[in-house]
N, C-alpha and C positions, 0 to 999 in steps of 0.2 A: 514202358517200352516204347523207345523211339525207332524213327524210320531210317531206311540208308537208301543212299542209290550211288552206284557206281559204273561208269560206261568210260571205258579206254578206247581209243580210235587212231589207228596208226597211219601216218602219212608220210610214207619216205622213211627219213630217218626221225623224224619229228612222230610222239605222241602227245594227242590230247586228250585229258582226263577230265570228265564230268562226273562229278558227286554233287550232295548236297550241300556241301560249303561253297561251291564256285567251281571254276575253271583253272585247269593248272594244264603245263605242259612240260616236255622233256626233251632231250634229243641226248643220243651217244652209243655207245656200245657196250661191250662186257667191262672192258678196260678202264673207260673214262666216261661219266655219266654228268650231266647238269641239268636240274628241275626247279621248275619255277612254282612255288605253292597258291594257293588260291588268296593268302594273305600277304604276298608280297615278297616273300623271303627265297633266296636261291640255295640249294644244295648242290655243291660239288663234291663228287666220289671219285677215288679213283683205286683201281683193284691192282693189286701188283702180285707176280708170282708167289707162291709158298703160302696162298691164302693169306696174305696182308691186305686191310682196306684202311684206306685212309677218307674221311670225310669232313667237310667244312660247311656250315649254315650261314651265310651270309644276310645281312637286313634283318629290321626286327616288325613285330607285327603290327598292322596297321589300326587293329580293334581289339578290344579286350573283352573277357566275359566269356559267358559258356553259351552254347545253344540250345 
């Protein structure tokens, strides 16, 4: 059984996320959201009326392997 840690801090429109894997940050609202993961990937998502959701991830992983 592994250990986990997650803490989220909101600073205005930005959110800083702390976890065992590193620090990530995000900003946006319910319709448009941009996130950066600890390994450098960026995820952009858009929610449209009627329940539609479109998301795209950019960038590759900086490391390979398991924790």
